[in-house]
N, C-alpha and C positions, 0 to 999 in steps of 0.2 A: 524646702529647707531638711534636710538630715534630722532625724529622729531617732534614740533609743527609749526606746521602755524598757527593756528590756535586759538592756545595760542594770539602767537604773532598782529594776524588783530584783535582779542578781543584788545588788548592794546592800537593798531594802531586807534583806536576806541575810543580809552576813557574812557574805562571801568578799574575798580581797580584792584591793580592786586591782592589784592587775589581772587574777582570777573574771574577773565584770566585764571588762570592755580591754582593747588590742592600747595599751600606752600607747604604746611609739606612733597610733597615729592622731592626726592634727585632729581628719573629722569627727573624732573618736569623742572627744573632749568635748566640742561645740554641740556632741550627738545627746554626747552625756546632757548637758544641762540643759538642754530645750524639756531631755530624756524625764527629767526627773519635774520639770513642772508639771509637764502635762498628769504623768504619776499622779501629783499630792492633785493634782482637783481629780482625779475619775478615781483612785486606790487607793485614797489617803489611813485605807486601813493597815497596808503595806510597810507604812513606816512609822518607824520607832517611832512613841510618843514623845519618849526625854529623848531625844534628838534637836525638839523641834522646845524643848525646857525655857532657853536659854532668846528664844526668839519671842517667848507670846513676852518675859517678862523685859523683852524692848520695845514695848509697841507703843509709844512715846513721840514727844513733838523730833525733825531729825534736828532743830535747832538747842534744845533740853540739855543738858549733862549726861553722860552716863551714870545710872544708878547705882547702888553697890549691889552687887548677886554672891547672894555665898557661896560658899565652895562648893559644887557637884561631887556626890556621891563619888562616882570616880569621869575618870574622864574620856572623849569618844575615842570614837573608835577612827580610823582611816577613812572607813567607809560610811559610819556614818559619818562625821566633818565630810564628806565630798557630796552629798548630797546635802547638809545644808548649807556646803556653799551654790549649792544650785538650787536652792530655794526660792521658789515665785516672789513669798517677802522678802522685801530687801532691808528691814531688820536684820533676820535670819541671817543674811550670804557675809551682813557688817559685823557680823556675833561669829561669827564661821571666822571671819577673816583671822580676828583677837585670836586665835586659837593655833593657826597652822604653822607656829612657829616650830622649824628642825624639822615639819613634816618635810622632805626636799620630796616627794611622792605625790605630792599636791602642788608642785612649784607650779603645773599647766592652764589649776584652774581659779590661781592667783595671777594668770598671764588670762585667762577670760574675764575675769572681771576686772581688771586694770578697761577693757569696752562695757563694760555696764554702764547702762542707761540713768545709772543712780549716782550722782553723785556722791553718797557721802559713802556709796560700796568704791565706787571709782579711786577715789579719793585712799582711801582704806589699803585700796591691791596696790597702788603703782605705789606708797611712801612704803610697803613691804617691797616687793620687788627691786625699788631702787636704792634695796636695798642688799637682794643677793651679789655675786659676786660677777664680774660682767660675763664669763665664762659661761653661768651658771645658764645662759639664756640660750645659748649660741648650737644645744642641741633642739633644742624651740620656735630654730627655723620658720617653721612647717609652719603652727599657731597663727606664730604672732604673724607671717604673714597672710595663713588664710584671717584672721579681726580686724587686720588694718582692710581689710573692706567696709571696715567701718565704719556710721558715723564719730566713732568715740577707741579707733584700733589703731590710730597714731602712736599713741605715747611706748608700746612699745618696741613698735620696727623704732621711734630714735633709739631707745635704749635698745636695739636688736644692731643698727642699722655707726652708731659710735663704738660699742662692743666687736667690730668686722676689722673696722678698719679701724683703734687704733689698739686690737692686738696683737697676738701671734700673727702670722703669714698660713700657720697650719691651722687656725680654725677655717678659715676663710677658705684654705685646698677639702678639708674636711665638705665642704657643703658643693663642691662643684660637680661631687658625682654622683646626689641624694635624689634620689627617686620623686621626688618634688620638682613639677616644673618651677613651680614660684619660686623656692628654696636657693630651684638651678639658674634663676633666670640673675635670680638679686643678686648669690656667691657672684657669678662670673660680671656683674654689673660694678663691685667692688672691687672683686680684681682683674677690672678693665681701668680705674678708676686710681687706683695706687698703682700702678704698674707691676703688679704683680709677677704679669705673664709676659714671656717671650716673646716675639711675632710668628714664627717659630710654632709653638705649642698653637697661640693663637687660632693660626694659619690648622694645625692638625685639628682644630676642636673647632670649627666655621664648616672644616669638608666633612668631621666623622657625623653633624649633630641634624637628625629631623628636625627637628626645634629651628620656625624659619629665624626666630628674636637673638639667638641665638647662633644661627649663620648670618644676619645680619652685624652682630656687634662683633663680634670677632674676625670676621673678615674685616671689615672697614676699620677696628683696631691695626689687626696685621699690617694693613697698607701705610697704617699713617705714621705706625712708632719702628716696619723695616728703616733700617738702614743699608747703604748697600751692602755688606756680606751677607743681608743676608737674602734680600733680588729672587737670585733662583729657588731656596730652597721656599718661599714664605709664596712665591708666584706657582711654581708647582704643583705646590697644592692645592692652591684655588683651584688651581685647573684643569685639577681631576676629579673635583670631585663631581658629585653625583646631582649635585643642590640644585637647580637651573641660575639663582638665585647667585649659588659662591660661587658659580663658575667668570657668571657678567661677573664679578666684582676683578675676581684674575683676570679677564681678558679686559678691561678698564685700569688694571697695573699697570700690562703693558705700554702702555702710554708712560706715566710716570716712569720708569724704566726706561723708555729708550725706546722701546724692542718691537715697535710698531710693525713691524712683516710680521711678526707670530699671528698675530689677528686671524688671515688670513683662513688661516686652516680651522675658526672658529664660524666662517662665512656660511658656512651649512649643517651649523651645531642643531640639534630636535629643539634647542627653543630659542624661540621666540626673539626674550629678551638677552639674550647671545648672541642672538646671531644683527639683534639692533648695536648693541656696544663692540660687536666686531666695526663693522660700517660705520659707528665714531671713531676707534679709533685710529682703522686706516685708512681715513678723511685725513685726519688731526697730522696722519704721515703724508701724506699730500697722494694717495692713491683715489681712484673710484673705486668701487665695489660692482656698478655696477659689469663693465666687461669680463669681469670673474667669475658674476653668478651666468651671466647670458653662456658663456665657454665651457661651467662647472655643467649646467642643466645639458650642453649633448650628449651627458654620458653622465645622466644625472641614476646611475645605478652607484656611484659610483658616491655623490654625494646627493645623499637624495633631501633633503633638505633645502640644499639650494633651490627644492621650485617653490618654495615657501617663501620664501629670499628673494629672486629674480622677482615676484606680484608687490614684496613689501617695499621695495626701493628703483620697482621700473616702473615702463610705461606699459600704454593702455596696447600700443607695437608690437608687447614680450606677449599678450595673450598668446600671436599664432604659435608661440618656443610651448606652451604651456597644454594647449587647449588636446595634441594630442597621445602627451603623457597618461592622462586618464586614460587610457587604455596600457600603460605597463604593466608586465606579469611583476613587482615590486608592488607590495601594499605600500611600501613609501614611501615612494615616489608617487603613489597616486596619493596618497594620505596627504602629502603635503603640496602634491599641483593646485590640491582640493583650494587648501590654504593658503596658495598664493596667487590664485582666481578671485579667491576671495577678496582679498587685499588688493587688488587692482578693479573691483565693485564690475565685475563682466560674468559674471553669475548669467544662467540663461538655466529653468526648468525646464527644455529640452534636451539639450549637453548633460546638466549631471541631471537628471530623474534617473539614466540606465546602473547611478553608484544603488541603487537603491538600497539594488539587488548585489550588489558587491559581494563577493564570497569574506572579508574583510571586515570583522564588526568597526572593525574603527575608522575607513575608510567609507562605512554606511552613516555612521553616527555625524565624522565630517561632512555628509556630504543634504547628511538632514537640517544639520546645524547653519547649510547656505541655502538651504532652501525654505526654508519655516518663515522667512519674508513674502513667500511670492503661493504659500501654502493656497494659498484658493483657486487660488488655480486650476488645480490637479482634478485631473474626473475623480466625484466622489468613491467613485464601482473604481474605479483602480486601486486608490487605495482601502477598498476593504477587500480585496481579491489581497491583497500584502499584508491584511491585519489578522488576518484567517490563520485559524492554532497550526494547520501545517505546515507554514512559511517558518522559519528559523527565527530565531526568537532578535534576534538585530533589526528584520526586517518587518518585523510585526511595529516595533517597538514603534523606528522611521515610521510606516502610516500611522502608528494612532499619533506619535506628536505633531502631523502631519494635518493629522482628522482633525486635535483639537484647536491646534494655529489657525482649524480654516472655520472652526463655532460646529464643526458636523458631534455627530455620537457617533460614539466608538464603541464597538462588538464587546461584549460582553465577554468576559474567559480572559 
């Protein structure tokens, strides 16, 4: 759990709230909350005694009525109030909530208190938050989502969801590009549920995002919501994506748009999931992909991924097409050939072991994965030679993996 005793100490020394921590960071507020509690126990002398005067007056039964408190000589400063809102004594936290009216800078701590373990504190904070304009919660979406993981964190999350669903679309739009991943995901879910994004924009988001959750969400919705006029744009964007899961969605969409034949161009994709989708779409269009793979493997340099695809849908006899390709000069062909042989379950130690010395580290890694089940059959001396310090790094790693898989000690270094 993150703590920030330094920020708590800066507040205790009278530093302004915006100078003591990063107010734009959700984690800063949660860390401050815990930091104040630790500081209260470890260094109570740093905290202004008068800041807790109200708390000492409130040491009564939770169900008893509030006693009258004489007017203070001066109101608590914003920094003191922030410390009081994070105090380990729930009575202090509750008393501080009674003094936050109008202190907009402290709204994040009111949100934190909405998930408080103590029910009186929690209820008072929720009452205060409910009075705030719906738009006031949107800038703190990251904090709300962070706190929603807590047992009592659902209240603020429900308020945020309602504010975004019922408020102007501009509020959701502002959160779509948030630096906080949870906020981006939440905003996109709201946007998808509210049909705020066009199919074309959804496809662009899916193709341009590096977040697998957003890729799936936006690609699926782009396909589900596209009309006939959107087919070309949506499908072309998805098919051109770098992420395999997005390309796979685009290939699958070819079936819905009646363009089964275009899946042929993805039979040799570098991704297995895309190849599988391409085979499915072609079969739905009445085309058997196996003869196509056999034809492509006759010129593997043009279609390296076809070597893996042949193994994925071929028969044991197709191994005779693949074995010679282990000597192909193109590393991509050798790499996909290893994958194809594994898919056919015809890997043998004698024929694949030479690839552990391959000049391509990717090929060496693929051969190692394929040979791990047979690691015990290797000569220990042969592996120890390859684990020596003078061997290329990829070869050393491959030998060590096989030694460990065989239950043998690896050399030091």
